[in-house]
N, C-alpha and C positions, 0 to 999 in steps of 0.2 A: 143804526145798530147792525143791521144786516150787512153793511158794507164792512164794518169792522170784525164781523163774524168770519166773513170771506176772508178778509185780509190775514186773520189769524191763522186759518187753515192753509193759507198759502205760505206764510211763515213758517209754520211747523213742517211743511213739506218741502220748501226750497233754501230755508235760511236756518237749518237747525244747528250749525256749526260755529255761528258768529253771533255777535250782540246785534239786536234789531232795535233796541230803544235804549236812550241815554237821558238821564234825568238832568235838566238843565241847571238845578239848585244843587245837588249833591254830587253830580257827575258819576253816579253808578249806572253802570250798565247791565242790560238784561237781555238773555237769550230767549227764543220763543218758549222753552221749558222752563225757563225762571218766571216768565209771566203767567204761565199756567194755563190751564183750559177752562177755568171757571169763568162764564160770563155773566157780568153784572155791573153794578154802578163802580164798584172799587176795583175791577179787574185791570184797570190801566193807571193805577196809582203807584207811585215809587213806595217800595217798603221802608225806605230809609227816612225819607222826610215827608211822603205823603204827595209829592208834586205829581201832575198829570202828564203822562208819557204818550198820549195820543198824538200829538203834533210830531214827536220824535219817531214813532212807528210809521206815521205817514210819509216823512221824510225818508226815512229808510227805504220804504217801498217805492218811492219814486227814483231813488238812485242806486239801489242794490243792482248789481250785474246779474245776479241770479233771477231778478224779476223783470227787468227790462229787456225787451226783445232784442236780439242781437242784430237780426237783418229784418227787412221789411216783409210784412205777411204776403203782399201780392205787389206785381210790377205791372205796369201798364206797357203794352207794346207801342213802339212808336209809329208814327203814321207811315213814314218811309217803309217800314218793314211789315206793314200790314198785310192781311192776307187776302183783302179784297182785290178781286181781279181788276185790271186796269180798265177794261170796258165798262165795268159797272160804275166805277169811279167817273169816267168820262161821260156817262150818260147822266150822272146825278149832276156833273157840273154843267152840262149842257141845258138841263132842265132847270138848273137854279138860275144861270144867266137869262133864259127866256122868261122865267117868272119876274126877275128883277125888271126886266124891259118892259113888261106889260105893267107892273106897278109904277114905274117911271113914268109911262104914257098916260097912265090913268091919273096921276096926280098933277100932270103938267096942265097950265091953263090952256083953253080951247084955242086962243089966239097963237100960241106957240106950236101946234100940232100942225 
């Protein structure tokens, strides 16, 4: 229920000028204002036929351009444009190779050493 309360507040704020629900039975549309502010068992029922509007409201929330972010929230820097100095990267690579060699020697049978 809390999810729908939050969704209703977003619809009032971001989608006040267009329909946010469509009744699948009688094809009646509803704006957030027409859905009202009352929260209860019948707040998502169509006033024409009594059909459940929750699926339609959720579908609108998933597809409405006002609710879907238009750009990514954050971008990752590529490895090639990393701010890590090359000497640090080289030291890391050297240490990694040394560790891999030690692990390879430790796992090799004694006859092969």
